[in-house]
N, CA, C and O atoms as a GROMACS GRO file, in nm:
protein
  420
    1MET      N    1  -5.099  -6.719  -3.145
    1MET     CA    2  -5.029  -6.595  -3.157
    1MET      C    3  -5.062  -6.538  -3.294
    1MET      O    4  -5.044  -6.603  -3.397
    2ALA      N    5  -5.110  -6.420  -3.292
    2ALA     CA    6  -5.154  -6.361  -3.418
    2ALA      C    7  -5.043  -6.275  -3.472
    2ALA      O    8  -4.991  -6.185  -3.406
    3ALA      N    9  -5.009  -6.304  -3.593
    3ALA     CA   10  -4.908  -6.224  -3.659
    3ALA      C   11  -4.976  -6.107  -3.726
    3ALA      O   12  -5.091  -6.118  -3.771
    4GLY      N   13  -4.905  -5.994  -3.734
    4GLY     CA   14  -4.962  -5.877  -3.798
    4GLY      C   15  -4.981  -5.901  -3.946
    4GLY      O   16  -4.909  -5.981  -4.006
    5THR      N   17  -5.074  -5.834  -4.003
    5THR     CA   18  -5.098  -5.847  -4.146
    5THR      C   19  -4.981  -5.786  -4.220
    5THR      O   20  -4.911  -5.699  -4.166
    6PRO      N   21  -4.958  -5.828  -4.342
    6PRO     CA   22  -4.848  -5.772  -4.419
    6PRO      C   23  -4.862  -5.619  -4.434
    6PRO      O   24  -4.762  -5.547  -4.438
    7ASP      N   25  -4.983  -5.573  -4.442
    7ASP     CA   26  -5.006  -5.429  -4.456
    7ASP      C   27  -4.964  -5.352  -4.330
    7ASP      O   28  -4.901  -5.247  -4.338
    8SER      N   29  -5.000  -5.407  -4.214
    8SER     CA   30  -4.963  -5.339  -4.090
    8SER      C   31  -4.814  -5.347  -4.066
    8SER      O   32  -4.754  -5.255  -4.011
    9GLN      N   33  -4.752  -5.458  -4.108
    9GLN     CA   34  -4.606  -5.470  -4.095
    9GLN      C   35  -4.536  -5.369  -4.186
    9GLN      O   36  -4.434  -5.310  -4.148
   10ALA      N   37  -4.588  -5.349  -4.302
   10ALA     CA   38  -4.529  -5.254  -4.396
   10ALA      C   39  -4.539  -5.112  -4.339
   10ALA      O   40  -4.445  -5.033  -4.347
   11ARG      N   41  -4.657  -5.082  -4.282
   11ARG     CA   42  -4.674  -4.948  -4.221
   11ARG      C   43  -4.579  -4.929  -4.104
   11ARG      O   44  -4.520  -4.823  -4.087
   12PHE      N   45  -4.565  -5.035  -4.023
   12PHE     CA   46  -4.474  -5.028  -3.909
   12PHE      C   47  -4.331  -5.007  -3.959
   12PHE      O   48  -4.257  -4.924  -3.904
   13GLY      N   49  -4.292  -5.081  -4.062
   13GLY     CA   50  -4.158  -5.068  -4.120
   13GLY      C   51  -4.135  -4.928  -4.174
   13GLY      O   52  -4.028  -4.869  -4.153
   14GLN      N   53  -4.236  -4.874  -4.243
   14GLN     CA   54  -4.225  -4.737  -4.296
   14GLN      C   55  -4.213  -4.637  -4.182
   14GLN      O   56  -4.137  -4.541  -4.190
   15SER      N   57  -4.288  -4.661  -4.076
   15SER     CA   58  -4.286  -4.571  -3.960
   15SER      C   59  -4.149  -4.573  -3.894
   15SER      O   60  -4.093  -4.468  -3.862
   16VAL      N   61  -4.094  -4.693  -3.874
   16VAL     CA   62  -3.960  -4.706  -3.814
   16VAL      C   63  -3.858  -4.643  -3.907
   16VAL      O   64  -3.769  -4.570  -3.862
   17LYS      N   65  -3.869  -4.671  -4.036
   17LYS     CA   66  -3.776  -4.614  -4.134
   17LYS      C   67  -3.782  -4.461  -4.132
   17LYS      O   68  -3.680  -4.393  -4.138
   18GLY      N   69  -3.904  -4.407  -4.123
   18GLY     CA   70  -3.921  -4.262  -4.118
   18GLY      C   71  -3.858  -4.202  -3.993
   18GLY      O   72  -3.790  -4.099  -4.000
   19LEU      N   73  -3.879  -4.267  -3.877
   19LEU     CA   74  -3.819  -4.220  -3.752
   19LEU      C   75  -3.667  -4.224  -3.758
   19LEU      O   76  -3.600  -4.130  -3.716
   20LEU      N   77  -3.612  -4.334  -3.810
   20LEU     CA   78  -3.466  -4.347  -3.821
   20LEU      C   79  -3.408  -4.242  -3.917
   20LEU      O   80  -3.304  -4.182  -3.890
   21THR      N   81  -3.477  -4.223  -4.029
   21THR     CA   82  -3.431  -4.122  -4.126
   21THR      C   83  -3.430  -3.984  -4.062
   21THR      O   84  -3.336  -3.906  -4.079
   22GLU      N   85  -3.536  -3.954  -3.988
   22GLU     CA   86  -3.545  -3.824  -3.920
   22GLU      C   87  -3.431  -3.808  -3.819
   22GLU      O   88  -3.370  -3.702  -3.810
   23LYS      N   89  -3.404  -3.916  -3.742
   23LYS     CA   90  -3.296  -3.910  -3.642
   23LYS      C   91  -3.160  -3.893  -3.710
   23LYS      O   92  -3.077  -3.815  -3.664
   24VAL      N   93  -3.138  -3.967  -3.820
   24VAL     CA   94  -3.010  -3.956  -3.893
   24VAL      C   95  -2.993  -3.815  -3.947
   24VAL      O   96  -2.885  -3.758  -3.937
   25ASN      N   97  -3.100  -3.758  -4.004
   25ASN     CA   98  -3.093  -3.621  -4.056
   25ASN      C   99  -3.064  -3.522  -3.944
   25ASN      O  100  -2.985  -3.429  -3.961
   26THR      N  101  -3.129  -3.541  -3.828
   26THR     CA  102  -3.106  -3.453  -3.714
   26THR      C  103  -2.962  -3.464  -3.667
   26THR      O  104  -2.897  -3.363  -3.638
   27CYS      N  105  -2.911  -3.587  -3.659
   27CYS     CA  106  -2.771  -3.606  -3.618
   27CYS      C  107  -2.676  -3.542  -3.719
   27CYS      O  108  -2.576  -3.481  -3.681
   28GLY      N  109  -2.708  -3.557  -3.848
   28GLY     CA  110  -2.626  -3.495  -3.952
   28GLY      C  111  -2.622  -3.344  -3.936
   28GLY      O  112  -2.516  -3.282  -3.949
   29THR      N  113  -2.737  -3.286  -3.908
   29THR     CA  114  -2.744  -3.141  -3.886
   29THR      C  115  -2.664  -3.102  -3.763
   29THR      O  116  -2.593  -3.000  -3.763
   30ASP      N  117  -2.675  -3.184  -3.656
   30ASP     CA  118  -2.598  -3.156  -3.534
   30ASP      C  119  -2.448  -3.165  -3.558
   30ASP      O  120  -2.372  -3.084  -3.507
   31VAL      N  121  -2.406  -3.265  -3.637
   31VAL     CA  122  -2.264  -3.280  -3.669
   31VAL      C  123  -2.214  -3.159  -3.748
   31VAL      O  124  -2.105  -3.109  -3.723
   32ILE      N  125  -2.294  -3.114  -3.843
   32ILE     CA  126  -2.255  -2.996  -3.922
   32ILE      C  127  -2.243  -2.873  -3.831
   32ILE      O  128  -2.147  -2.797  -3.841
   33ALA      N  129  -2.341  -2.854  -3.742
   33ALA     CA  130  -2.337  -2.740  -3.650
   33ALA      C  131  -2.216  -2.749  -3.559
   33ALA      O  132  -2.149  -2.649  -3.534
   34LEU      N  133  -2.187  -2.870  -3.508
   34LEU     CA  134  -2.072  -2.889  -3.420
   34LEU      C  135  -1.942  -2.862  -3.495
   34LEU      O  136  -1.850  -2.800  -3.441
   35THR      N  137  -1.934  -2.908  -3.619
   35THR     CA  138  -1.814  -2.883  -3.701
   35THR      C  139  -1.793  -2.734  -3.722
   35THR      O  140  -1.680  -2.685  -3.714
   36LYS      N  141  -1.902  -2.663  -3.748
   36LYS     CA  142  -1.892  -2.517  -3.765
   36LYS      C  143  -1.841  -2.452  -3.637
   36LYS      O  144  -1.757  -2.362  -3.642
   37GLN      N  145  -1.891  -2.497  -3.522
   37GLN     CA  146  -1.846  -2.442  -3.394
   37GLN      C  147  -1.698  -2.469  -3.370
   37GLN      O  148  -1.625  -2.382  -3.323
   38VAL      N  149  -1.655  -2.592  -3.402
   38VAL     CA  150  -1.513  -2.627  -3.385
   38VAL      C  151  -1.426  -2.539  -3.474
   38VAL      O  152  -1.323  -2.488  -3.430
   39LEU      N  153  -1.469  -2.523  -3.600
   39LEU     CA  154  -1.392  -2.438  -3.692
   39LEU      C  155  -1.390  -2.294  -3.643
   39LEU      O  156  -1.288  -2.226  -3.651
   40LYS      N  157  -1.505  -2.248  -3.594
   40LYS     CA  158  -1.513  -2.112  -3.542
   40LYS      C  159  -1.421  -2.096  -3.421
   40LYS      O  160  -1.353  -1.994  -3.406
   41GLY      N  161  -1.419  -2.198  -3.334
   41GLY     CA  162  -1.331  -2.196  -3.217
   41GLY      C  163  -1.185  -2.196  -3.258
   41GLY      O  164  -1.103  -2.128  -3.197
   42SER      N  165  -1.154  -2.272  -3.361
   42SER     CA  166  -1.017  -2.276  -3.412
   42SER      C  167  -0.977  -2.140  -3.465
   42SER      O  168  -0.865  -2.094  -3.442
   43ARG      N  169  -1.068  -2.075  -3.536
   43ARG     CA  170  -1.041  -1.941  -3.590
   43ARG      C  171  -1.026  -1.841  -3.475
   43ARG      O  172  -0.940  -1.753  -3.480
   44SER      N  173  -1.110  -1.854  -3.372
   44SER     CA  174  -1.101  -1.765  -3.256
   44SER      C  175  -0.967  -1.783  -3.187
   44SER      O  176  -0.903  -1.685  -3.147
   45SER      N  177  -0.925  -1.907  -3.174
   45SER     CA  178  -0.795  -1.935  -3.112
   45SER      C  179  -0.682  -1.872  -3.194
   45SER      O  180  -0.588  -1.815  -3.138
   46GLU      N  181  -0.693  -1.884  -3.325
   46GLU     CA  182  -0.592  -1.824  -3.414
   46GLU      C  183  -0.589  -1.672  -3.397
   46GLU      O  184  -0.482  -1.612  -3.391
   47LEU      N  185  -0.708  -1.612  -3.391
   47LEU     CA  186  -0.716  -1.466  -3.374
   47LEU      C  187  -0.662  -1.422  -3.239
   47LEU      O  188  -0.595  -1.320  -3.228
   48LEU      N  189  -0.691  -1.501  -3.135
   48LEU     CA  190  -0.637  -1.468  -3.002
   48LEU      C  191  -0.484  -1.477  -3.001
   48LEU      O  192  -0.417  -1.392  -2.942
   49GLY      N  193  -0.431  -1.578  -3.068
   49GLY     CA  194  -0.285  -1.590  -3.077
   49GLY      C  195  -0.224  -1.473  -3.151
   49GLY      O  196  -0.120  -1.421  -3.111
   50GLN      N  197  -0.289  -1.431  -3.257
   50GLN     CA  198  -0.240  -1.317  -3.334
   50GLN      C  199  -0.248  -1.190  -3.250
   50GLN      O  200  -0.157  -1.107  -3.254
   51ALA      N  201  -0.357  -1.173  -3.176
   51ALA     CA  202  -0.372  -1.056  -3.089
   51ALA      C  203  -0.263  -1.055  -2.982
   51ALA      O  204  -0.207  -0.950  -2.950
   52ALA      N  205  -0.232  -1.171  -2.927
   52ALA     CA  206  -0.126  -1.180  -2.825
   52ALA      C  207   0.010  -1.143  -2.885
   52ALA      O  208   0.088  -1.072  -2.823
   53ARG      N  209   0.036  -1.191  -3.007
   53ARG     CA  210   0.163  -1.155  -3.073
   53ARG      C  211   0.170  -1.005  -3.099
   53ARG      O  212   0.274  -0.943  -3.080
   54ASN      N  213   0.058  -0.946  -3.142
   54ASN     CA  214   0.054  -0.801  -3.166
   54ASN      C  215   0.079  -0.724  -3.037
   54ASN      O  216   0.147  -0.622  -3.038
   55MET      N  217   0.023  -0.773  -2.926
   55MET     CA  218   0.043  -0.704  -2.798
   55MET      C  219   0.191  -0.708  -2.758
   55MET      O  220   0.244  -0.609  -2.707
   56VAL      N  221   0.257  -0.821  -2.781
   56VAL     CA  222   0.400  -0.832  -2.750
   56VAL      C  223   0.479  -0.734  -2.836
   56VAL      O  224   0.570  -0.667  -2.786
   57LEU      N  225   0.445  -0.725  -2.964
   57LEU     CA  226   0.515  -0.631  -3.053
   57LEU      C  227   0.493  -0.487  -3.008
   57LEU      O  228   0.587  -0.406  -3.010
   58GLN      N  229   0.370  -0.454  -2.968
   58GLN     CA  230   0.340  -0.319  -2.921
   58GLN      C  231   0.416  -0.289  -2.793
   58GLN      O  232   0.469  -0.178  -2.776
   59GLU      N  233   0.423  -0.386  -2.703
   59GLU     CA  234   0.496  -0.367  -2.578
   59GLU      C  235   0.644  -0.343  -2.606
   59GLU      O  236   0.706  -0.256  -2.544
   60ASP      N  237   0.700  -0.420  -2.698
   60ASP     CA  238   0.840  -0.400  -2.737
   60ASP      C  239   0.861  -0.260  -2.794
   60ASP      O  240   0.960  -0.194  -2.763
   61ALA      N  241   0.767  -0.216  -2.878
   61ALA     CA  242   0.778  -0.083  -2.937
   61ALA      C  243   0.770   0.025  -2.829
   61ALA      O  244   0.844   0.124  -2.834
   62ILE      N  245   0.682   0.006  -2.732
   62ILE     CA  246   0.669   0.104  -2.623
   62ILE      C  247   0.798   0.108  -2.542
   62ILE      O  248   0.848   0.215  -2.510
   63LEU      N  249   0.852  -0.010  -2.508
   63LEU     CA  250   0.978  -0.014  -2.432
   63LEU      C  251   1.091   0.052  -2.510
   63LEU      O  252   1.173   0.124  -2.453
   64HIS      N  253   1.095   0.028  -2.641
   64HIS     CA  254   1.198   0.090  -2.724
   64HIS      C  255   1.180   0.242  -2.725
   64HIS      O  256   1.278   0.317  -2.718
   65SER      N  257   1.055   0.288  -2.733
   65SER     CA  258   1.027   0.431  -2.731
   65SER      C  259   1.069   0.493  -2.599
   65SER      O  260   1.128   0.601  -2.596
   66GLU      N  261   1.037   0.424  -2.489
   66GLU     CA  262   1.076   0.475  -2.357
   66GLU      C  263   1.228   0.484  -2.346
   66GLU      O  264   1.282   0.581  -2.292
   67ASP      N  265   1.298   0.383  -2.398
   67ASP     CA  266   1.444   0.383  -2.396
   67ASP      C  267   1.497   0.500  -2.479
   67ASP      O  268   1.591   0.568  -2.438
   68SER      N  269   1.437   0.522  -2.595
   68SER     CA  270   1.478   0.633  -2.681
   68SER      C  271   1.453   0.767  -2.612
   68SER      O  272   1.536   0.858  -2.620
   69LEU      N  273   1.340   0.779  -2.544
   69LEU     CA  274   1.311   0.904  -2.472
   69LEU      C  275   1.413   0.929  -2.361
   69LEU      O  276   1.455   1.043  -2.341
   70ARG      N  277   1.453   0.824  -2.289
   70ARG     CA  278   1.555   0.841  -2.184
   70ARG      C  279   1.687   0.887  -2.245
   70ARG      O  280   1.753   0.976  -2.192
   71LYS      N  281   1.725   0.826  -2.357
   71LYS     CA  282   1.849   0.866  -2.423
   71LYS      C  283   1.842   1.011  -2.470
   71LYS      O  284   1.938   1.087  -2.458
   72MET      N  285   1.725   1.049  -2.526
   72MET     CA  286   1.709   1.187  -2.572
   72MET      C  287   1.716   1.285  -2.455
   72MET      O  288   1.770   1.394  -2.469
   73ALA      N  289   1.661   1.247  -2.340
   73ALA     CA  290   1.667   1.334  -2.222
   73ALA      C  291   1.811   1.353  -2.177
   73ALA      O  292   1.852   1.463  -2.141
   74ILE      N  293   1.889   1.245  -2.180
   74ILE     CA  294   2.031   1.254  -2.141
   74ILE      C  295   2.106   1.346  -2.238
   74ILE      O  296   2.184   1.431  -2.196
   75ILE      N  297   2.082   1.328  -2.367
   75ILE     CA  298   2.149   1.412  -2.468
   75ILE      C  299   2.108   1.557  -2.452
   75ILE      O  300   2.192   1.647  -2.461
   76THR      N  301   1.979   1.582  -2.428
   76THR     CA  302   1.930   1.719  -2.410
   76THR      C  303   1.996   1.784  -2.291
   76THR      O  304   2.039   1.900  -2.298
   77THR      N  305   2.005   1.711  -2.180
   77THR     CA  306   2.071   1.764  -2.060
   77THR      C  307   2.217   1.795  -2.089
   77THR      O  308   2.268   1.900  -2.049
   78HIS      N  309   2.285   1.704  -2.159
   78HIS     CA  310   2.425   1.727  -2.194
   78HIS      C  311   2.440   1.851  -2.282
   78HIS      O  312   2.532   1.931  -2.261
   79LEU      N  313   2.350   1.869  -2.379
   79LEU     CA  314   2.356   1.988  -2.466
   79LEU      C  315   2.331   2.116  -2.387
   79LEU      O  316   2.391   2.220  -2.415
   80GLN      N  317   2.241   2.108  -2.289
   80GLN     CA  318   2.214   2.226  -2.205
   80GLN      C  319   2.339   2.265  -2.126
   80GLN      O  320   2.371   2.384  -2.116
   81TYR      N  321   2.410   2.166  -2.070
   81TYR     CA  322   2.533   2.194  -1.997
   81TYR      C  323   2.637   2.256  -2.089
   81TYR      O  324   2.708   2.349  -2.051
   82GLN      N  325   2.646   2.203  -2.211
   82GLN     CA  326   2.742   2.260  -2.307
   82GLN      C  327   2.704   2.404  -2.342
   82GLN      O  328   2.791   2.490  -2.351
   83GLN      N  329   2.575   2.429  -2.362
   83GLN     CA  330   2.530   2.564  -2.394
   83GLN      C  331   2.562   2.661  -2.280
   83GLN      O  332   2.607   2.773  -2.303
   84GLU      N  333   2.539   2.616  -2.157
   84GLU     CA  334   2.571   2.700  -2.042
   84GLU      C  335   2.721   2.729  -2.035
   84GLU      O  336   2.762   2.841  -2.006
   85ALA      N  337   2.802   2.627  -2.061
   85ALA     CA  338   2.948   2.646  -2.058
   85ALA      C  339   2.991   2.743  -2.167
   85ALA      O  340   3.076   2.828  -2.143
   86ILE      N  341   2.934   2.732  -2.285
   86ILE     CA  342   2.967   2.825  -2.394
   86ILE      C  343   2.926   2.967  -2.356
   86ILE      O  344   3.000   3.062  -2.378
   87GLN      N  345   2.806   2.980  -2.299
   87GLN     CA  346   2.758   3.113  -2.257
   87GLN      C  347   2.852   3.175  -2.154
   87GLN      O  348   2.883   3.294  -2.162
   88LYS      N  349   2.899   3.095  -2.058
   88LYS     CA  350   2.994   3.146  -1.957
   88LYS      C  351   3.124   3.190  -2.024
   88LYS      O  352   3.180   3.294  -1.989
   89ASN      N  353   3.172   3.111  -2.122
   89ASN     CA  354   3.295   3.148  -2.194
   89ASN      C  355   3.275   3.279  -2.271
   89ASN      O  356   3.365   3.363  -2.274
   90VAL      N  357   3.160   3.296  -2.332
   90VAL     CA  358   3.132   3.419  -2.406
   90VAL      C  359   3.130   3.538  -2.309
   90VAL      O  360   3.187   3.644  -2.339
   91GLU      N  361   3.066   3.519  -2.194
   91GLU     CA  362   3.060   3.628  -2.094
   91GLU      C  363   3.199   3.661  -2.043
   91GLU      O  364   3.234   3.778  -2.028
   92GLN      N  365   3.280   3.557  -2.015
   92GLN     CA  366   3.416   3.581  -1.968
   92GLN      C  367   3.499   3.651  -2.075
   92GLN      O  368   3.579   3.739  -2.045
   93SER      N  369   3.480   3.610  -2.199
   93SER     CA  370   3.554   3.674  -2.309
   93SER      C  371   3.513   3.820  -2.321
   93SER      O  372   3.597   3.907  -2.344
   94SER      N  373   3.385   3.846  -2.306
   94SER     CA  374   3.336   3.983  -2.313
   94SER      C  375   3.392   4.066  -2.199
   94SER      O  376   3.432   4.181  -2.219
   95ASP      N  377   3.396   4.007  -2.079
   95ASP     CA  378   3.452   4.078  -1.964
   95ASP      C  379   3.601   4.106  -1.986
   95ASP      O  380   3.648   4.216  -1.957
   96LEU      N  381   3.673   4.008  -2.038
   96LEU     CA  382   3.816   4.028  -2.064
   96LEU      C  383   3.835   4.135  -2.171
   96LEU      O  384   3.927   4.217  -2.162
   97GLN      N  385   3.750   4.135  -2.271
   97GLN     CA  386   3.758   4.237  -2.377
   97GLN      C  387   3.736   4.376  -2.317
   97GLN      O  388   3.808   4.470  -2.350
   98ASP      N  389   3.635   4.387  -2.229
   98ASP     CA  390   3.608   4.516  -2.163
   98ASP      C  391   3.727   4.559  -2.077
   98ASP      O  392   3.765   4.676  -2.078
   99GLN      N  393   3.786   4.465  -2.005
   99GLN     CA  394   3.902   4.500  -1.919
   99GLN      C  395   4.020   4.544  -2.004
   99GLN      O  396   4.089   4.641  -1.971
  100LEU      N  397   4.043   4.473  -2.113
  100LEU     CA  398   4.154   4.511  -2.201
  100LEU      C  399   4.129   4.649  -2.263
  100LEU      O  400   4.220   4.732  -2.272
  101ASN      N  401   4.008   4.673  -2.305
  101ASN     CA  402   3.977   4.805  -2.361
  101ASN      C  403   3.994   4.914  -2.258
  101ASN      O  404   4.042   5.023  -2.289
  102HIS      N  405   3.954   4.887  -2.135
  102HIS     CA  406   3.967   4.985  -2.028
  102HIS      C  407   4.115   5.014  -1.997
  102HIS      O  408   4.152   5.129  -1.970
  103LEU      N  409   4.198   4.908  -2.000
  103LEU     CA  410   4.340   4.926  -1.973
  103LEU      C  411   4.409   5.000  -2.087
  103LEU      O  412   4.505   5.074  -2.063
  104LEU      N  413   4.365   4.982  -2.206
  104LEU     CA  414   4.428   5.044  -2.320
  104LEU      C  415   4.390   5.190  -2.337
  104LEU      O  416   4.455   5.260  -2.414
  105LYS      N  417   4.290   5.236  -2.270
  105LYS     CA  418   4.246   5.374  -2.282
  105LYS      C  419   4.328   5.467  -2.200
  105LYS      O  420   4.303   5.587  -2.200
   0.00000   0.00000   0.00000
């Protein structure tokens, strides 16, 4: 059985060492890239959560606005009825004034 020469063994060792170093560096690069993706995903998740909270706040604001608009419509209608009642009273007062003036002549 022939053993390899010390020189060929050294070259083989260097070759294996070079391949392993290259693989370790590649794995290190992959781990860094994966870590960046995880962090990016975490940030995306945070942003999505914030967007969801903002949507809930906007929906609440819209519902509050709609409620306010309904209340304003009710108040406006009530004021219109009051204005009509006042106008009728003014007309009746004017008619009574005319009748009294006619009777006094």
